[in-house]
KEVEX-794022 format. One record per residue: residue number from 1; residue in one letter; y, x, z of N, C-alpha, C, CB in turn. Coordinates in nm, 4 decimals, padded with zeros to 6 digits. Atoms other than C-alpha are relative to their C-alpha. Glycine has a CB too. Example, Ala and Ser with C-alpha at 12.3 -4.5 7.8 and 13.67 -1.06 7.14 Angstrom:
<sites>
- 1 | A | -00.1190 | 00.0890 | 00.0000 | -00.4500 | 01.2300 | 00.7800 | 00.1200 | 00.0900 | 00.0000 | 00.0027 | -00.0992 | 00.1246
- 2 | S | -00.1190 | -00.0820 | -00.0060 | -00.1060 | 01.3670 | 00.7140 | 00.1090 | -00.0770 | 00.0730 | 00.0462 | 00.0414 | -00.1415
</sites>
This chain:
<sites>
- 1 | X | 00.1264 | 00.0684 | 00.0182 | -04.3825 | 02.4678 | -03.1610 | 00.0275 | -00.1494 | -00.0147 | -00.0966 | 00.0281 | 00.1185
- 2 | X | -00.0084 | 00.1442 | 00.0192 | -04.4095 | 02.1107 | -03.2915 | -00.1320 | -00.0633 | 00.0415 | 00.0342 | -00.0349 | -00.1474
- 3 | X | 00.1181 | 00.0748 | -00.0419 | -04.6504 | 01.8541 | -03.1491 | 00.0144 | -00.1420 | -00.0520 | -00.0175 | 00.0021 | 00.1558
- 4 | X | 00.0011 | 00.1381 | 00.0475 | -04.7433 | 01.5216 | -03.3082 | -00.0712 | -00.0855 | 00.1039 | -00.0694 | -00.0118 | -00.1400
- 5 | X | 00.0569 | 00.0943 | -00.0964 | -04.8077 | 01.2308 | -03.0705 | -00.0219 | -00.1318 | -00.0718 | 00.0930 | -00.0184 | 00.1254
- 6 | X | 00.0338 | 00.1264 | 00.0647 | -04.9833 | 00.9213 | -03.1975 | 00.0205 | -00.1152 | 00.0971 | -00.1453 | 00.0019 | -00.0515
- 7 | X | -00.0242 | 00.1185 | -00.0815 | -04.8399 | 00.6040 | -03.0466 | 00.1204 | 00.0138 | 00.0916 | -00.1213 | -00.0305 | 00.0819
- 8 | X | -00.1216 | 00.0007 | -00.0812 | -04.5108 | 00.5170 | -02.8788 | -00.0135 | -00.0937 | 00.1190 | 00.1202 | -00.0404 | -00.0848
- 9 | X | 00.0206 | 00.0770 | -00.1224 | -04.6652 | 00.3419 | -02.5784 | 00.0472 | 00.0814 | 00.1197 | -00.1489 | -00.0398 | 00.0163
- 10 | X | -00.0460 | -00.0717 | -00.1193 | -04.5968 | 00.4449 | -02.2185 | -00.0510 | 00.1437 | 00.0089 | -00.0425 | -00.0747 | 00.1227
- 11 | X | 00.0549 | -00.1356 | -00.0084 | -04.8304 | 00.7450 | -02.2305 | 00.0579 | 00.0916 | -00.1063 | -00.1509 | -00.0036 | -00.0129
- 12 | X | -00.0543 | -00.0818 | 00.1076 | -04.7092 | 00.8699 | -02.5673 | 00.1456 | 00.0376 | 00.0216 | -00.0140 | -00.0720 | -00.1302
- 13 | X | -00.1414 | -00.0284 | -00.0227 | -04.3419 | 00.8414 | -02.4779 | 00.0210 | 00.0921 | 00.1203 | 00.0767 | -00.1301 | 00.0202
- 14 | X | -00.0125 | -00.0904 | -00.1143 | -04.3864 | 01.0027 | -02.1359 | -00.0439 | 00.1412 | -00.0369 | -00.0826 | -00.0514 | 00.1181
- 15 | X | 00.0434 | -00.1316 | 00.0463 | -04.5800 | 01.2866 | -02.2998 | 00.1097 | 00.0660 | -00.0827 | -00.1295 | -00.0115 | -00.0824
- 16 | X | -00.1086 | -00.0544 | 00.0824 | -04.2988 | 01.3305 | -02.5532 | 00.1148 | 00.0510 | 00.0871 | 00.0517 | -00.1070 | -00.0981
- 17 | X | -00.1078 | -00.0422 | -00.0907 | -04.0400 | 01.3472 | -02.2739 | -00.0377 | 00.1261 | 00.0761 | 00.0337 | -00.1119 | 00.0989
- 18 | X | 00.0442 | -00.1185 | -00.0746 | -04.2446 | 01.5975 | -02.0727 | -00.0030 | 00.1236 | -00.0889 | -00.1386 | -00.0238 | 00.0608
- 19 | X | 00.0023 | -00.1145 | 00.0921 | -04.2984 | 01.8184 | -02.3752 | 00.1413 | 00.0465 | -00.0330 | -00.0748 | -00.0362 | -00.1292
- 20 | X | -00.1386 | -00.0359 | 00.0304 | -03.9277 | 01.8075 | -02.4603 | 00.0638 | 00.0754 | 00.1166 | 00.0820 | -00.1258 | -00.0328
- 21 | X | -00.0520 | -00.0704 | -00.1175 | -03.8398 | 01.9107 | -02.1031 | -00.0541 | 00.1426 | 00.0087 | -00.0354 | -00.0767 | 00.1275
- 22 | X | 00.0611 | -00.1334 | -00.0004 | -04.0746 | 02.2091 | -02.1492 | 00.0407 | 00.0829 | -00.1214 | -00.1512 | -00.0122 | 00.0046
- 23 | X | -00.0475 | -00.0747 | 00.1165 | -03.8989 | 02.3120 | -02.4706 | -00.0837 | -00.0166 | -00.1249 | 00.0066 | 00.1428 | 00.0333
- 24 | X | 00.0830 | 00.0276 | 00.1168 | -04.1622 | 02.1777 | -02.7091 | 00.0628 | -00.1160 | -00.0762 | -00.1478 | -00.0326 | 00.0411
- 25 | X | -00.0599 | 00.1043 | 00.0815 | -04.0462 | 01.9623 | -02.9983 | -00.1064 | -00.1019 | -00.0427 | 00.0691 | 00.0613 | -00.1234
- 26 | X | 00.1000 | 00.1008 | 00.0362 | -04.2557 | 01.6432 | -03.0097 | 00.0479 | -00.0912 | -00.1122 | -00.0360 | -00.0834 | 00.1214
- 27 | X | -00.0255 | 00.1023 | 00.1006 | -04.2776 | 01.4021 | -03.3015 | -00.0942 | -00.1153 | 00.0323 | -00.0215 | 00.0547 | -00.1478
- 28 | X | 00.0799 | 00.1163 | -00.0358 | -04.3939 | 01.0523 | -03.2055 | -00.0185 | -00.0869 | -00.1238 | 00.0667 | -00.0807 | 00.1151
- 29 | X | 00.0311 | 00.0865 | 00.1128 | -04.5690 | 00.8506 | -03.4758 | -00.0446 | -00.1361 | 00.0528 | -00.1095 | 00.0632 | -00.0905
- 30 | X | 00.0335 | 00.1360 | -00.0405 | -04.5857 | 00.4726 | -03.4342 | -00.0153 | -00.0835 | -00.1251 | 00.1079 | -00.0601 | 00.0948
- 31 | X | 00.0245 | 00.0782 | 00.1215 | -04.7307 | 00.2318 | -03.6875 | 00.0896 | -00.1222 | -00.0115 | -00.1436 | -00.0435 | -00.0044
- 32 | X | -00.0884 | 00.1162 | 00.0062 | -04.5022 | -00.0584 | -03.5927 | 00.1423 | 00.0441 | -00.0332 | -00.0027 | -00.0778 | 00.1336
- 33 | X | -00.1350 | -00.0405 | 00.0379 | -04.1549 | -00.0475 | -03.7518 | 00.1037 | -00.0220 | 00.1101 | 00.0418 | -00.0746 | -00.1229
- 34 | X | -00.0921 | 00.0263 | -00.1108 | -03.9881 | -00.1835 | -03.4357 | -00.0814 | -00.0505 | 00.1197 | 00.1106 | -00.1043 | -00.0413
- 35 | X | 00.0748 | 00.0494 | -00.1169 | -04.0847 | -00.2834 | -03.0798 | -00.0427 | -00.1453 | -00.0185 | 00.0850 | 00.0132 | 00.1274
- 36 | X | 00.0541 | 00.1353 | 00.0093 | -04.3015 | -00.5941 | -03.0617 | 00.0563 | -00.0870 | 00.1109 | -00.1533 | 00.0021 | 00.0067
- 37 | X | -00.0440 | 00.0948 | -00.1016 | -04.1822 | -00.9041 | -02.8775 | -00.1175 | -00.0588 | 00.0766 | 00.0809 | -00.1112 | -00.0637
- 38 | X | 00.1195 | 00.0503 | -00.0666 | -04.5411 | -00.9882 | -02.7814 | -00.0406 | 00.0938 | 00.1127 | -00.1153 | -00.0164 | -00.1004
- 39 | X | 00.0468 | -00.0873 | -00.1084 | -04.6586 | -00.8646 | -02.4425 | -00.1363 | 00.0594 | -00.0340 | -00.0076 | -00.0778 | 00.1331
- 40 | X | 00.1255 | -00.0691 | 00.0313 | -04.9367 | -00.6075 | -02.4827 | -00.0792 | 00.0317 | 00.1251 | 00.0277 | 00.1281 | -00.0767
- 41 | X | 00.0665 | -00.0343 | -00.1257 | -05.0156 | -00.5276 | -02.1199 | 00.0891 | -00.0468 | 00.1143 | -00.0289 | 00.1542 | 00.0099
- 42 | X | -00.0808 | 00.0451 | -00.1128 | -04.9020 | -00.6257 | -01.7757 | 00.0416 | 00.1131 | 00.0923 | -00.0753 | -00.1028 | 00.0784
- 43 | X | -00.0430 | -00.1093 | -00.0858 | -04.8396 | -00.2810 | -01.6362 | -00.0525 | 00.1344 | -00.0438 | -00.0423 | -00.0259 | 00.1396
- 44 | X | 00.0447 | -00.1365 | 00.0230 | -04.9130 | 00.0881 | -01.6191 | -00.1117 | 00.0310 | 00.0982 | 00.1174 | 00.1014 | 00.0146
- 45 | X | 00.1144 | -00.0328 | -00.0844 | -05.2359 | 00.2313 | -01.4802 | -00.0305 | 00.1482 | -00.0125 | -00.1236 | -00.0848 | -00.0383
- 46 | X | 00.0506 | -00.1364 | 00.0031 | -05.3554 | 00.5767 | -01.3865 | 00.1062 | 00.1069 | 00.0164 | -00.0712 | 00.0227 | -00.1266
- 47 | X | -00.0847 | -00.1177 | -00.0180 | -05.1881 | 00.9136 | -01.4161 | 00.1434 | -00.0215 | -00.0448 | -00.0579 | 00.1156 | -00.0744
- 48 | X | -00.1372 | 00.0224 | 00.0439 | -04.8832 | 00.7814 | -01.6023 | 00.0842 | -00.0571 | 00.1142 | 00.0029 | -00.0947 | -00.1213
- 49 | X | -00.0726 | 00.0531 | -00.1161 | -04.7889 | 00.5968 | -01.2789 | 00.0482 | 00.1146 | 00.0882 | -00.0898 | -00.0969 | 00.0817
- 50 | X | -00.0414 | -00.1161 | -00.0806 | -04.7850 | 00.9249 | -01.0882 | 00.1111 | 00.0777 | -00.0694 | -00.1198 | 00.0929 | 00.0268
- 51 | X | -00.1032 | -00.0702 | 00.0746 | -04.5770 | 01.0851 | -01.3628 | 00.1325 | -00.0766 | 00.0048 | -00.0443 | 00.0207 | -00.1451
- 52 | X | -00.1208 | 00.0831 | -00.0094 | -04.3297 | 00.7938 | -01.3628 | 00.0643 | 00.0194 | 00.1379 | -00.0341 | -00.1513 | -00.0243
- 53 | X | -00.0518 | -00.0227 | -00.1347 | -04.2957 | 00.8409 | -00.9856 | 00.0600 | 00.1398 | 00.0119 | -00.1111 | -00.0193 | 00.1044
- 54 | X | -00.0488 | -00.1379 | -00.0048 | -04.2544 | 01.2171 | -01.0252 | 00.1389 | 00.0116 | -00.0634 | -00.0986 | 00.0941 | -00.0712
- 55 | X | -00.1293 | -00.0022 | 00.0699 | -03.9604 | 01.1527 | -01.2598 | 00.1028 | -00.0948 | 00.0625 | -00.0199 | -00.0365 | -00.1463
- 56 | X | -00.0955 | 00.0861 | -00.0700 | -03.7986 | 00.9069 | -01.0153 | 00.0193 | -00.1380 | -00.0598 | 00.1301 | 00.0669 | 00.0049
- 57 | X | -00.0130 | 00.1281 | 00.0684 | -03.8614 | 00.5939 | -01.2239 | -00.0880 | -00.1099 | 00.0586 | -00.0326 | 00.0173 | -00.1447
- 58 | X | 00.0991 | 00.0969 | -00.0481 | -04.1333 | 00.4204 | -01.0208 | 00.0620 | -00.1242 | 00.0624 | -00.0903 | 00.0656 | 00.1002
- 59 | X | -00.0568 | 00.1156 | -00.0694 | -03.9201 | 00.1974 | -00.7976 | 00.0645 | -00.0980 | -00.0970 | 00.1023 | 00.0456 | 00.1029
- 60 | X | -00.0645 | 00.0885 | 00.0975 | -03.7202 | 00.0615 | -01.0927 | -00.1025 | -00.0765 | -00.0830 | 00.0914 | 00.0806 | -00.0922
- 61 | X | 00.1020 | 00.0664 | 00.0815 | -04.0343 | -00.0164 | -01.2936 | -00.0893 | -00.0919 | 00.0813 | -00.0848 | 00.1027 | -00.0700
- 62 | X | 00.0899 | 00.0802 | -00.0828 | -04.2458 | -00.1504 | -01.0073 | 00.0719 | -00.1174 | 00.0650 | -00.0638 | 00.0867 | 00.1070
- 63 | X | -00.0747 | 00.1066 | -00.0632 | -03.9682 | -00.3626 | -00.8609 | -00.0188 | -00.0053 | 00.1507 | -00.0390 | -00.1302 | -00.0596
- 64 | X | 00.0168 | -00.0061 | -00.1449 | -04.0515 | -00.2526 | -00.5070 | 00.0213 | 00.1443 | 00.0448 | -00.1413 | -00.0521 | 00.0432
- 65 | X | -00.0247 | -00.1364 | -00.0485 | -03.9554 | 00.0452 | -00.2919 | -00.1287 | 00.0715 | 00.0382 | 00.0938 | -00.0031 | 00.1195
- 66 | X | 00.1128 | -00.0811 | -00.0449 | -04.1856 | 00.3280 | -00.1998 | -00.0785 | 00.0599 | -00.1137 | -00.0910 | -00.0815 | 00.0846
- 67 | X | 00.0807 | -00.0669 | 00.1028 | -04.4238 | 00.5569 | -00.3840 | -00.1218 | -00.0839 | -00.0376 | -00.0449 | 00.1386 | 00.0487
- 68 | X | 00.1236 | 00.0709 | 00.0366 | -04.7317 | 00.4328 | -00.5710 | -00.1112 | 00.0349 | 00.0970 | -00.0427 | 00.0345 | -00.1444
- 69 | X | 00.1164 | -00.0223 | -00.0860 | -05.0453 | 00.3947 | -00.3650 | -00.1247 | -00.0295 | -00.0825 | 00.0054 | -00.0898 | 00.1296
- 70 | X | 00.1225 | 00.0285 | 00.0753 | -05.4023 | 00.4053 | -00.4940 | -00.0362 | -00.1477 | 00.0107 | -00.1165 | 00.0873 | 00.0508
- 71 | X | 00.0362 | 00.1411 | 00.0068 | -05.5158 | 00.0605 | -00.6001 | -00.1386 | -00.0186 | 00.0622 | 00.0024 | -00.0514 | -00.1475
- 72 | X | 00.1297 | 00.0271 | -00.0615 | -05.8000 | -00.0942 | -00.4036 | -00.0940 | -00.0726 | -00.0951 | 00.0181 | -00.0815 | 00.1263
- 73 | X | 00.0831 | 00.0687 | 00.0986 | -05.9309 | -00.2685 | -00.7156 | 00.0742 | -00.0131 | -00.1307 | -00.0425 | -00.1378 | 00.0507
- 74 | X | -00.0618 | 00.0211 | 00.1301 | -05.8665 | -00.3350 | -01.0808 | 00.0350 | -00.1461 | -00.0155 | -00.0929 | 00.0461 | -00.1138
- 75 | X | -00.0433 | 00.1386 | 00.0152 | -05.6644 | -00.6495 | -01.1449 | -00.0012 | -00.0442 | -00.1459 | 00.1390 | -00.0179 | 00.0580
- 76 | X | 00.0006 | 00.0332 | 00.1424 | -05.7170 | -00.6437 | -01.5224 | -00.1261 | -00.0751 | -00.0402 | 00.0132 | 00.1263 | -00.0834
- 77 | X | 00.1236 | 00.0730 | 00.0249 | -06.0448 | -00.8310 | -01.4909 | 00.0122 | -00.1384 | 00.0629 | -00.1235 | 00.0769 | 00.0567
- 78 | X | -00.0077 | 00.1333 | -00.0618 | -06.1123 | -01.1981 | -01.4004 | -00.0120 | 00.0041 | 00.1520 | -00.1086 | -00.0890 | -00.0562
- 79 | X | 00.0119 | -00.0164 | -00.1452 | -06.2086 | -01.0803 | -01.0485 | 00.0282 | 00.1463 | 00.0311 | -00.1428 | -00.0437 | 00.0529
- 80 | X | -00.0289 | -00.1382 | -00.0372 | -06.0920 | -00.7700 | -00.8648 | -00.1290 | 00.0780 | 00.0196 | 00.0851 | 00.0051 | 00.1277
- 81 | X | 00.1139 | -00.0902 | -00.0170 | -06.3364 | -00.4793 | -00.8783 | 00.0428 | 00.1052 | 00.1008 | -00.0452 | 00.0655 | -00.1370
- 82 | X | -00.0376 | -00.0926 | -00.1063 | -06.3237 | -00.2735 | -00.5605 | -00.0198 | 00.1441 | -00.0437 | -00.0807 | -00.0280 | 00.1264
- 83 | X | 00.0106 | -00.1437 | 00.0229 | -06.2577 | 00.0986 | -00.5937 | 00.0055 | 00.0734 | 00.1336 | 00.1126 | 00.0494 | -00.0944
- 84 | X | -00.0116 | -00.0593 | -00.1325 | -06.2689 | 00.1604 | -00.2181 | -00.0958 | 00.1175 | 00.0207 | -00.0253 | -00.1052 | 00.1051
- 85 | X | 00.0940 | -00.1102 | -00.0141 | -06.5679 | 00.3947 | -00.2559 | 00.0336 | 00.1188 | -00.0885 | -00.1381 | -00.0472 | -00.0308
- 86 | X | -00.0395 | -00.1072 | 00.0916 | -06.3884 | 00.6125 | -00.5124 | 00.0735 | 00.1104 | 00.0747 | 00.0884 | -00.0552 | -00.1130
- 87 | X | -00.0719 | -00.1133 | -00.0571 | -06.2219 | 00.9450 | -00.4486 | 00.1460 | -00.0377 | 00.0246 | -00.0093 | 00.1231 | -00.0932
- 88 | X | -00.1418 | 00.0243 | -00.0268 | -05.8614 | 00.9742 | -00.3360 | 00.0813 | -00.0018 | -00.1284 | 00.0549 | 00.1059 | 00.0947
- 89 | X | -00.0700 | 00.0036 | 00.1287 | -05.7682 | 01.0038 | -00.7035 | -00.0186 | -00.1356 | -00.0676 | -00.0504 | 00.1129 | -00.0922
- 90 | X | 00.0147 | 00.1345 | 00.0556 | -05.8270 | 00.6295 | -00.7477 | 00.1269 | -00.0348 | -00.0767 | -00.0283 | -00.1053 | 00.1123
- 91 | X | -00.1163 | 00.0296 | 00.0833 | -05.5959 | 00.4854 | -01.0125 | 00.1076 | -00.0768 | 00.0758 | -00.0425 | -00.0790 | -00.1218
- 92 | X | -00.1140 | 00.0743 | -00.0521 | -05.2502 | 00.3663 | -00.9165 | 00.0432 | -00.0982 | -00.1077 | 00.1178 | 00.0955 | 00.0415
- 93 | X | -00.0479 | 00.0969 | 00.0979 | -05.0966 | 00.0631 | -01.0812 | 00.1471 | -00.0292 | 00.0209 | -00.0809 | -00.1291 | 00.0080
- 94 | X | -00.1394 | 00.0434 | -00.0031 | -04.7458 | -00.0496 | -01.1620 | 00.0055 | -00.1227 | -00.0889 | 00.1010 | 00.1140 | -00.0485
- 95 | X | 00.0050 | 00.1245 | 00.0766 | -04.7522 | -00.4144 | -01.2690 | 00.1204 | -00.0863 | 00.0304 | -00.1286 | -00.0768 | 00.0299
- 96 | X | -00.1063 | 00.0977 | -00.0174 | -04.4777 | -00.6683 | -01.3221 | -00.0444 | -00.1283 | -00.0663 | 00.1353 | 00.0505 | -00.0591
- 97 | X | 00.0317 | 00.1301 | 00.0579 | -04.5561 | -01.0336 | -01.3688 | 00.1254 | -00.0573 | -00.0630 | -00.0574 | -00.0968 | 00.1069
- 98 | X | -00.1150 | 00.0605 | 00.0665 | -04.3314 | -01.2552 | -01.5770 | 00.1092 | -00.0443 | 00.0965 | -00.0448 | -00.1174 | -00.0812
- 99 | X | -00.0982 | 00.0402 | -00.1000 | -04.1597 | -01.3687 | -01.2569 | 00.0896 | 00.1170 | 00.0399 | -00.0702 | -00.0566 | 00.1232
- 100 | X | -00.0773 | -00.1189 | -00.0330 | -04.0304 | -01.0121 | -01.2258 | -00.0461 | 00.0684 | 00.1282 | 00.1446 | -00.0362 | 00.0122
- 101 | X | 00.0529 | -00.0587 | -00.1221 | -04.2268 | -00.9439 | -00.9055 | -00.1198 | 00.0868 | -00.0332 | -00.0383 | -00.1092 | 00.1015
- 102 | X | 00.1154 | -00.0846 | 00.0263 | -04.4750 | -00.6618 | -00.8952 | -00.1238 | -00.0631 | 00.0621 | 00.0223 | 00.1429 | 00.0550
- 103 | X | 00.1251 | 00.0564 | -00.0500 | -04.8382 | -00.7485 | -00.8393 | -00.1026 | 00.1092 | 00.0180 | -00.0534 | -00.1079 | -00.0949
- 104 | X | 00.1122 | -00.0894 | -00.0233 | -05.1453 | -00.5732 | -00.7061 | -00.1200 | -00.0850 | 00.0316 | 00.0292 | 00.1011 | 00.1142
- 105 | X | 00.1238 | 00.0694 | -00.0323 | -05.5059 | -00.6701 | -00.6544 | -00.0016 | -00.0399 | 00.1449 | -00.1205 | 00.0864 | -00.0318
</sites>
């Protein structure tokens, strides 16, 4: 079985790897001819963080030891938005600032 994945971002590439591990042959389509030097985002958010941790890559990407923990707010806005009233499936984040240190709300 072949699967086409649109976009070679973190989610698309992790999906391609997971499918390949399951014996599915993924084809990743990306419109850019090479990786961009411009920063597009400051981190990973949501289920891809849990998957990165499941594959043993979280500590290297986050720059800090330990598993991901649900974020208490979104840091992608001018002010943090609290998610404390959300379910236990609140999004996790994995952010690295230019200084190389991970950041959280």
